N, C-alpha and C positions, 0 to 999 in steps of 0.2 A: 210331188209326182207330176210328171209332164203329161198333158192331155190336149186333145184337139178341142177347139172351141166351136160351138154351134154358130150358124149364120146369125141368129138373133144376138148372141153374145158379141160377135164381131161387129155387128151394126151398132150395138149399144156402146162399145168402146169408141167407134168412129164418131158417134154423135156427142159423146162426152168431151172429147179432146178437140183442140183447135190447131195443134201443130204436129206435123209429121215430116217425113223425109221422102223426097221423090228422086228416083234414079232414072237416068236416060242414057242412051247410047251416045258416044262421041267417037271420033275417028281413032282415038287411042284406046278405047275400051268403054269405060262407064264414067258417068258424072253424077254425083249424089249431092243434093242440097236440101236444107230444111225449108219448109213452106208453112204458111198459115192457110187454113182451109175451112170449108164448111161441108158437112156430109148431108145430102138431101136427095130425095127422089132416086135413091140407089146409085148416086154418083158423087165424086169428089169435085168440089168447085173451088177454084183458086184464082189467083191474080199474080202478075209479075210485071216488072219493068222490062221493056225490050232489052235483050242481052243474050248471053250465051245459052241460058236455060231455054228460053223461048225459041231461039234459032235451032237448037238441037231437037226439041220436040216437034217443031215444024218439019224438020228433015226426016226424023225417025220417030213417028208418033207412038210407038209401043213403049210404055213406061212401067215402072214398078213404084209402088207407094207403100210406106210402112208407118204404122203408129204403134207406140208401146206405152205401157203403164208398168213402171218398175217400182216396187216398194223396197226391195233389196235383191241381192244376187240370186236368192232361192225362191223369190216370190214375185212373179211378173206375168204379164200378158202381152201379146204382140199380134197384130194383124198385118198381113202382107197381101197386097193387091197387085194383080197384073191387069193392065188396062190400056186404053187408047186415048191419047190426047186429042181434044177437039177445041180449037180456038173458037170462041163465041163471036160470031160476026153480026148476027141479026140484032136489031134494037131490042126486041122482046127478050131474047136470050140474055143479052148483056144486062138489061134492067133486072131480070130475075136473079142473075148471078150476084149483082151488087146488093140486091135486097137480102139474099141469103147470107152473104158475108157480113153485112151490117147487123143483121139480127144475131148471127153467131158471135159477133164481137161487141155486143152492146156494152158501152162504157169503156171500151179499150180500143179506140180507133187507131192508136199508134201501131197496132199489129196489122192494120190494113194499108200500110205504106210499104211498098216493096223495098227491100234492103240490099245488102251487099254492095254498097256504094252507088246504087242506082235508085236513089230516093224518088218515088213518084206517088201521086195520090191514086186512090181507087178510081177516080174519074178518068185518069190518064193511063191506067194500067192495062195490060193485055189480060183479058178475062178468058178463062178456059174451064173445061170440064174434063174429068177423066172418067170415061165410060168403063165400068168394071167388067172385065171378062172372066176373072178368077179371083176368089177371095178365100184365104185360109187364115186360121188363127190358132195359136198355141198358148197354153198357160201352164205355169208351174206353181203348184201349191196355192191356187186361187180358185 
């Protein structure tokens, strides 16, 4: 049975997972890529190498973000967020973002290097936050 998830359930799913998908606008329509993230303080924190994703979010900061937990086709949960990209420029904000990501990925620092052919370390990555404007969740048989 399909049902809406509560905000608490949505946040719980976001805290448990470390990988999601972010969608942004581009000149041809939409661009969707996987990212590693940390959820804290009511926001999504992420990192990326300079490239297409960062260029698009700088130009069009409204994004969508999605995380899912699928056991099988009839048993799943999904959270969808609409929000706004904010590149973290200040030293304090960048330090906080790195700390959140390091804590979220304890023991798995390979996930903290940006991929898609743009290998970079967390120290050299563009750090960002997605400010959540709308969050919805759906679950089937969970």
